[in-house]
N, C-alpha and C positions, 0 to 999 in steps of 0.2 A: 532189414531185421528176422532173425529167423531164429524161434525158442528151439533148444535140441535137447531141454532137460530142465525139470523144473522138481526141487527136492526141500518138501515139505518135512521137520521136524520138530515132533511135540509140542503141535499148533494147535490147541481146541481139541478136535476128534482125531488130528489123524496122531495119535502114538509113535512114539520111535521113530526111524527116517522110514520116509514114503517117499519114491520116485518114478515118477511118470516124462519116459521118454517118448518125447513128441514126432509126429510126421510133420515136413515142407507144408502139408495141404490141409483135409479137413481131418480133426483130430474131435470124436465125440466120446466124451465121456459121462458114462449113464448112472444115476442113482434114484433110489426113492424118495420119496420126498424125508430129512429129519437123518440121511444116512451117510454126508458127506460133501456133496455136491455142492453146495453153497457154500459151505467154506470152505473148498478151493479156490471158488472165484475167490472169498473173499481176502485166503490168502495171501493172490496176485495181487488185488487191489491195494490192501497192506504195506507191500513192497512197493509199489510204483509210487502210491499217493499216502500211504499213513507217516501218520509220527510216532513220536515215542510215549502216547499217554494211555494211560488204562492199561499197561503192558502184563500185569498181574492177573487178569482176563482171559489173556490168550493163550495162558500155558496150560497141555494136557493135563487133567483133573488123574488120570490115569497115571502119566508119570510121573506128578506130584504127589498120586497116593504112596506111590513104590519109594520115595527119595526118602532116606534117612533124615529125623531134623538136622538143619546147617549142613545138610549137601545138596550142590547145586547139578543142577540139569540146564542144557541150553536150549532154545526155541529159537528157530530159525525157518526161513526161508529164501532160497537162492534160485536163480536160475542160469542156468549155460545157454551162450546164443551165440549165435555167426551174426559175423559183421562186415560186409567188404571182403569174406575171405579170411576174415579173422573171428577167431572163440574168445572169445569174454563171458564173463561170471560176476553175477552179482548179486550181495548175498548183504539181507537185511536180519536183523541176529537181536539176543539181549542174554544175559544169565538171569536165573531164577535160581532166587537163595529159599530153602524151606525155612521158616522159622517156628510154625505151630503144624498141627495136625490138618488143617485147611488154610494155611495163611503162607504167604512167601513175599520176598522182597525182590526188584530187579535191579539189574546195574548191569552196566558192561553192555548200553546200548551204542549200535553201529552202522554203519554201510558200507560197505567195501566192496572193492571193485579189485577185480583181477584181469587182464590182458595179456593172450599169448597170442605168440604170433606167427605167421604161417611155420616157419623154421621151430618152434616149441618153445621159444623162447619167453619167461613168465616173466613179469611185471603188476606188482601193486597198484593200483591207480585210485583216484578221489572217488567215494562209491555215487557221490551227489551229479559231479560231473560224468561220469558213466554211464549214469540213470539217464540222462539229459543227453546225452549223444544216441545212446541206445532207443530212445524211448521218450521223445520232447515231450513236454507239457502240450502242448497244442495237438500233437497226436492221438495222445492220449485221450481225451476228451472224446477221441470218436472209436475209441477202441475196446473200449469195456465196460457193458451193457448188462445190469441185475435187471432181470426180468423184464415183460414187456411197455410197461409204462417209462423205461426211461430210455428206449429208443427212439422215442422222437426227439431227437437233439434241440430242435428249436422252438420247442416250448419254453427253453432256455433263450433270451432275445439275445444276451452275450453271446451265443454260441455263432451267431452270424458272423462278428466281428471277426472274432474268432476264425470263423475259416477264413474269410478274406485275406486275412495275414497269413494264415500258414500255405494259402494252396493257390491265390488267386493273382494273374499279373497286375490287377488293381491295387498292391502291395507297394510296387516298385515304383509309381507316381505319388505315393502319401508325402515322400521328401520335398522332393519337386513342388509340389503343390504347397505346402509348408512355407520352402523357400518363395514360391513364387507370392504367399499373400505376404511374407516380409518382406520383398521388396516391392511390391504395389501399398503398400503400409508408407515403407518409405518415400518413394514418391509424392504422395499425396501429401504429405509432412511437409516435402519442402513446397509443395505448391500450396497447400495452406500459408507456410511461415511467409513467403514471397506474398502473399496476397494480405496479411495482415500487414506489412510494413508500407501499404500504401494508405494511407489516414485518412483518403475520403471514404476508402470503403468499409473500413477499420469496427465500427461500432456495427454497422448492419451485416458485415460478416460475422463482429463476434455474437451477435443473436441469432442467424442464422446456424452456426454451427452448437449452439447450446439448444436448439428448438429440435437440431437431426440427434444430438446426445440425448436429451429428453424420451426421444421417439423410440432411439434403438432401447433404452432401457424400457421402455414398455414392450415392444414387439417381442424382445425376450422374454422380462414377466409373462406377457400374454401366453408366448409357444410353451414358458414352461407349464403353466395351466393346463395348457393344450393336449401338452404330454401328461400329464397327470392324470387327466380326463381321462383322454383315451387307454389308457392301464388299465383304469377303473372300469372301462367299457366292457376290455377284454376278460378282466375278472369275474365280475360280473355276470357277463355271457356265459363263461367257461362253470361258473356258479350253477347256471341255471340248466344247462346243458348236463350236470353229473346228478340234477333233480328230476328231469321230464322223462330217463329212460325208467323212472319210478310208475310214471301215468300210464293208464290202460291204453288210450287213442292215443299215443304218441302222433300220432298224422297226423291227428284232427289237431291236434294242442300245435303241432308246428305249421298248420295252413293258418290258424288264428291268430299264433304270435307273427306272421308274415305280416298279417293284413291288420296288425294290430304295429308292427314297425313301422308301416308303410304311413298309418295314419297320423303315428306320434311326428314323423319324418315331414309330414306336409304340416303338420301344426309347427314347427320348429321354422318351418320356411314360413310360414303364414303370417305367422308371429312376426319375424323380423319383417316385413312389409308393411307392416302396420309406425304410418310414421307418425308420433304426437309434439317431434321436436320445432313446438310453434314460436318459439325464441326465434334459431336460424329460420325459418320461411319466413319470419317477420321482416326480419332484417337481411342476410345475407341476399333472400331472394326476393325480395324488395315490396314484401305485402304491404307494407305501411306506406306504399304509398297508394294503396286501393282510390282515396279521395283527391288524390292528386291533380283530373281531369277539373273538376271542377272548381279547384283555386287556380289551377293554370287560365283557364276562361275570364277568373272574373280579372287576376293578374293582368291580360294579355288586354283587356274592356281599359283598364284604370295607364296603362301607359299606353294605348291610341289617344286617349283623351288627352293624355299630357304632348303624344308628337303634334294631336293638332292644334292644343293653346300655345305648342312652341314654334311652329310655323307660321302660325298667324300673325303671333308678337316679333317675329324675323320678319314678317313681309312688310310689317309696318315699321320698323326699326329699318328695313333696305332702303323703305321708299323715301324717308326721312331725310334720311342720309345722303339717299341719292339728287334729291332736290338741293343739299345744303352745298355739295359738293359740285354741282350743277351750277350753283349760283355764282359758286367763289372761283369756277373755271370761265363764267359770262363774265365775271364783272373784271377780270384779270386781262381777256380780250377785247372790252369796249374802254379804250383808250381814246381820250379826245373827239369819243363819235365813231370812229375809227377801228378795225379790224387790225389785231396787230401780224407781222408776218411772224411764220412760226419757227419754233427756237433751233440756233445754228444757222439761224439765214439773217444777215449774210453770216460769212463762215465764220469760226473762231479767228482764222489766222488776216481776217478784212479788218472784222472788229477791233483789233488791235493795233492793226496798222491805222483807223481811222483813229483812235484813242491817243496813238502816238503823235500823227497828225495835226491835231485837234480839228479836224475835217469832217464833215459826214459827205461820206462820197456818192453815197445813196440820192441826196436831193442837193448836193454841190452847195451844203450852205458849211458855215465857218462854226467849232462847237467847240471853242473856248474854254480850258481849264475853269472850273465851277460856275459853268453857266448850267440852265436846263438839260444842252444838248446834248454837252459832256455828260454831266451826271445819267443822263440816259442811255447813250452807249455804255456806261460800264455795269448798269444795272440788267441789262442784253448781255453782256457777257456773261456776269453773274450766273444770270439765268440758265446760262446752259451750260455753265461748270455744276448747278445745281442738278440739274438736268441727268449729266451724267455718274450722278451718283449712283447706287444702286436701293433699292427702295426700303428695304433690312438694316442699310448704314447708314441712311438718311435722320436716323435717331426721330422720325417720326412715327408714331403707333397707332397704326389703324384702331376705331372703334370698333368693338364686335360688342354683341348685344349675350352674347353665349361664349365664355369662354371654356366650359368643358362639356363636353356631348356625351352625359350622362343618357340622356332621354334614347341616342342610337342605339349605346349599350344594352339600354334596356330591350330594342327593340328586337338587337342581333341574340338577344338573351333568352326570349320568348319563342321566337323564328328556332333557335335550334331544339328548345324545348318542343318544338311542336311533332320534331322527328321521332320521341320518345313516347309518343300518345299510343301507336300503333302497338309500343310495349306494355304499357301502362295496362290498356283495356284487354289485353291477353290476361296480366294477373286474375281479374276477378273470374275467368274462365279456368285460368289454373287453380284456384281455391275450390270452385266447384267441383273439379276433379279429382282435388284431392281427397274436399273431404266426402265427395263420393266411392274414392278409389276404397279409404280406409273404411266405409260402413259398409262395404262390402266384403271384405275381409273380414270383419266381426261376426258378417254373419256368416260367410265363410266356416272360421271358426269354430260359432256356436253348432253349424252343421259335423263338425269333424268331431269337436268332443262328444256330440250324442252319438254319432255312429263308435266311436273310440269306447262308450262310455256300454255300448252294448256290447262290442267284441268285448271287453273284460269281462265283461258279464260270462259271458261263453265261457269263456277261458277256466275263472273261476267255476264253474260248473263241472268242465273237462277234469280239473287237477281234481275236486272234490269227490267225485266218483270212481277216484283211483281204489283200487282192492289192496294196495300194500297195506304192510304190518301197522298198528297199530303206532310205534316210535314212527314209522318213515313217514304214515300219513302228517302229524305232528312236525316234525322238521319241513313238511312240504308247506304248509300251511302255514308255518311262522316264517319260512322264509323265502317262502317262493315269490308270494305279495310284495313284500318288501325289499325285494329283489329289481323286481320288475318295475317298482313303484322309482328304485334307484337309479335304474337303466334308462327310465324314463326322462330323468331326473340330469341326468350324465347325456345322454343324446341330444337335450336341448343345450345344455351349458355348451356343449363341443362344438355345437353348428353355432351359436352367439358368440366363441372365442376366434371361432374361424373369420366370423363374419368382422370382427374387431382387427385381428390381423389382415384381414384386405387392406382394410380401412387407413391402419398404420402405416401397407407396405405404401399406398397410393399417397401419403401427404408424406412417407420420405422422398418417394420419388421428385416430390414438385419442390421439395425444400434443397434435396440434390442438386437437384436442375438450375434451381436459382441463384445456390453457389456457385455450384460450377460456371454458370454463367458471369459471374462478379470474376472469378479465375480468368476467366478466359480475355476478359479486361485489362486487368492487372497485372498479370502474370507472362513472363517472357515465353514466346513459343515452341524450345525446347523443352525447357520445364514441361509444358502440357502434352505434346509430344512424347514425352519419356515414360509419363503417367498413364497415359495411354494405350504406349507398348508394352507397359508391366502387367496394364490388366487386362491386355490382350494372353501376355503369356500363360497369366494365371488362369485363365480363365482354359485356354486351351489343356494345363495339366490336368485340370478339374473334369473338364469335358471328358477328357483319355481316361482319368478313372472310374466314370462310369460306365463309359463303353466298355470296358477292360471288364467292372463289374457285370455289366448286360451280357457279354460275353460268358462269363466263367458258370453265373447262372444257367442259360444258356445250355451251353457244354456238361454242366452237371444234371440237370432235369431230363436230357438227353440220353446219357448213359446210369440213371436209376429209370428209366423207362422202360430201359432193354432190359435189364436184369428186371426187374416188374410184369413183364410181358412174360418172360421163361420163366420166370416164379409161376405164374397163374395160368399154365398153357392148358388152354382149353373148357377158361373159365370167363364168364363176363367182366372186366375190371376198370375199361375206362383208359384213363390216364391218369399220369401226377401232372402236376403243372405247380410252379416254382414262382413266384410272382414279388416281384420289391412291391415293398410298401409303407409309405411315409407317416407314421404316428407321430406327428408332433414334429419334434426334433430329434424323434429317433425312427433309424431304417433299420426293418426286418425282415425276415423274408415270410411269405404267406404260402405255407403248404396244402393244396387242395385235391381229389380226386376226383376230375371232369368227366364229363359225356358229352363230347359235341359241344365242346365249350361251356358245357351248363354242370354246376355243380354237382356231385354224382349223391344222391340224398339218400341218407345213413349206410353208409356203408358200416360192414360187421367188422368187427374186431380184426379177424383171420386178415382183414385185405387190407386194413391199417397197419399191421402190425409188419404185414411183406412189405408196404408199401414204405414204410421205416426203412426194415431192414435192405431193402432196396436203396435209398440213397445213403444207406452207411456205406455199402458194396462203393458204389458209385464214389464217394471220397475216398476211400481207401485206394480204388486205381489210380484218380487222379492225386493221391500222394504218393503214388508209387511214378507217375510220371512226371511230376512235378519235380521230386527229392531223389529220384533213380534209386531208389530203395522201396521195398514194402514190408510194412509193419501188419505184425497179428492181432487178429479180431478175436474176442472172447467175449461169448453169448450165456448167460446164465436164465435158462429156462423161457426163451424168445416164442416160440412158438408151442404157448400152453392153450390159444387158443383157435389149436389149427387138429383138425381129423387128423387121423392114422394115416388114409394116402398121402392125404396134403402134405402132412409133415413128411413122410417117405421121398415126394417127387421133389419137395425142398430141399432136405440133404441130396439129394442125385445132383441137383441143379448147382447147388455154391461147391459140389466135387469137382467141377468143371470147370470153376472160374478160377483155381489156380493159389490163389489167395490162402493162407496159411491160419486155419480159422478153428478155434476149440470151443465146442459145443456142450454146453452141460446140459440133462433132458430126463426126464424120468420114462419117455415114451418108452415102449419097447420092452419094458420091463411086468413079466406077469408072475402072476400066482400060480405053480405047481401042485393042480387038482391031488396029486397023488403023496407028494411029500406036506403039500400047503406052505414049501417055500419058494424065494424068490426064482423066478428064471430071467433067459434072454428069452425073447419071444422069437419063434422060427423067422419073422415076416425080417427081422432088423441083419438078416444074412444077403436079405437084396438089396442094402442099399450102400452105395456107393459112399466109402473114405478110405483112408491112407491109413489111420492107428483108430485103434475103441480102446477104452478101459470102463472099467464096472467097477464103482467105487460103493462099498455096501461095509455096514460093522462087524465085526466080526460077533459069531455068533458061537454060544449062547451072551445073553447081557440083560443085565437087571434094567429094564425102563425107568425105576427108579434111583439112580444109582450111577453118575455118571464116572466115576474110576471103575464101572466095568465097560466103559464104552471106545473101541476101535475102531477106526474106519480105514479096512486093508483095500489096497489097491489089485483088482485083476486086469491080466492085458485079454483081448478077447483076437 
C-alpha cells in the first residue's frame, strides 16, 4: 500500500484544506516545534487508530472563530492510497456546529471508504473494512512512531506475539499444535477411562490422578508467581536505570551494582543449599535408625540363645523318641526268641495260598482255622498290607516337639538385617557430613552478607555524592535504596520459586510414570500405541513451531544488523542481538547491543535509536516479503539525539531502502540572521529524498490567541 495523498481539513492548526502529495519513497516534512509537524502525525494516527471521543477538541479554533453561531463546518482527515493497482480513498470526518462564541457540538462522525478500479469505476465501501484492508491492525503497530521513546517496540511484551502472528511461519503451526494437543488429551482420556474400569487398580489410580491434579495446580500457581516476580524485577531494574543516569560516577556505580547482584545471587543460592528439613531426614532418609546396630546386636544374641535352647531340647526329644521307636521295633522282631522274616516274605500270593489251604508251606505243618498258626499267617498278611499304605495316610501322627519353626524365621530375619548394617553405619557419617555442610554454608552466608553490606555502603556513598538538583537527589534517596532492596527480595523470591518449580516437575514426573505403569498393565496395547503416536505428533508440531520461531528471529536479526551497520557506517557500533527469553509463563525477545558476544557498555541514545529503527526497517522488509506488499512508515522526530552529520547520513541511507517513509523532523530549519525569520539551511539540499514539505505557522500570528494559528504547507 502506497500513500499518494494526505488531506487535512480544519483539524487543529490546519485551517481550511491542506494537501500533501506524497512520493513512493522518502518524504520529509520539516517543521519547527509547535508549528504543526506533530499535529500532522496525530492527524494520521487519529485516522488509523482514533475513536469518536473528544471530537470538539480537534476542531481548528481559527475555523470555528470565523463560523457564525448555528453554522457548520467539516473536520476531516483523508488519504488516497494505491493498493494492487487500484486507488482507494479513506476518510474520517465529523460535522462541527457552533453553539456559542467558543463552543461547538459534533455530529455525523463517520469513517468512509471509496474504491476506484483501474477502469475508473468508483464505489463506496465500508470504511472499517477498507482500513483493515489497506493497513491491517498488526501492521500499524510497526508503522507509526512518535518520538524516540516509541521506537523500542519490544518494550511492550505483547508486541512479540503480534510480530510472530503477523510475519513468522510459526503462526501456521499454531492451529496444528492446538489440534495435536486436543487429540493427545482425548487419547489420554481414553486410556484413563480404560484403566479405571480395572477394579483392581481403581483406588490407586484415582489417588494418583488426584495427586497429579494437585501438583499441576501447584505448578501453574508457582509459574504465575514466578512470572509476576520476573515482571516486577524487570520494572524495578528499569526504574533503577532511569535514576542511575543522575549519578556522577555512573561507571563506578554499575561496577558496584554488578558485584552486588553477584553477591545477592550467591546468597540466594547458598540459602537454598541449607537444608533444615530434619523431619524428612529422620524418616525418609532413615536417620531414626542411627541406634539400630545396638538393638540389632541384642536381638541377635537373644535369637542365638533361643536357637541353642531349641537345638538342645530337640536333641533330647529325638534321642528319647529314637529309643522308644527302637524298643518297639525290637519287640516286634523278637517273637519266640526268633528273628521274624521281613515283611512281604513269603509273598502276598504265597501267604494267601497257605491261609486258603490251611497249611504252612515254609515248615510244611498244618495251620487249621482258629489255631495260633493260622492266626499268625493272617497277622503277617495284614502287616504286609499295612506296610503298603503311605505314612501320611496311615493315620498315625508322628510326635514333634516344635510344631512351628519360629526360631528359624527369627534367625533368617537377623541374617537379612545384617546386610543393612553397612547402610546404617553410613547414616552416622551422613549426619556428620550434613551438619558440617550446613555449618559451612552458614559461615559462607555470614561472609557473603558481610561483603554485601560493604558493597551496599559503597553504593550509597556513590549515590550520595551525586551533584544533581535537590529535587532529583530527594528522588534518588527516596526511591533508589528502596528499589534496590525490593530487587534483592524479588531476585531471592525468583530463585526460590524456580527451585520449587523443579521439585514440583520432578514429583510430577514420578507420579506420571507410576500412573502410566498402571496403564501398561491395565489397558489394551492399541490404546497405548495410539496415545504414544499422538503425543509424538503434538511434540513434532510444537517443536516445529519453536524452530520456525527461531528461524524468524535469526532472519529478523540478520536484516536488522544489515540496516544498522549501513546506518552507522564509519563508527563503532557492535551488533544487534535478539534473544528469546522465558520469564515464567511468558516468552519475550530481549534486544541487546553486543561486542564479541558481550553486552555493549552504556550505548548512547543515538546508537539505541538507530538500533530500534533498524529493527523496524527489518520488520517492514519482512512484511513486504510475507505479504507481497509494502506499507508506509511514519516517524515523528525519531532522530532528535542525532547530530547534523549523522542525521544527513541516516536520511541518505533510508532514502535507498525503497520503502515509503514519512519522516517529520525539525532539523535543517535555522534562523535567518538578516530577517530573523526561519529558513531551510543549504545543507538540506544535500539530503537525498523523493519529496519534501515545510510546515510552518502563517505569519504574523498572536502567540496568545489560537484563533490566529494556521499552519501552511510549502512544497520544497
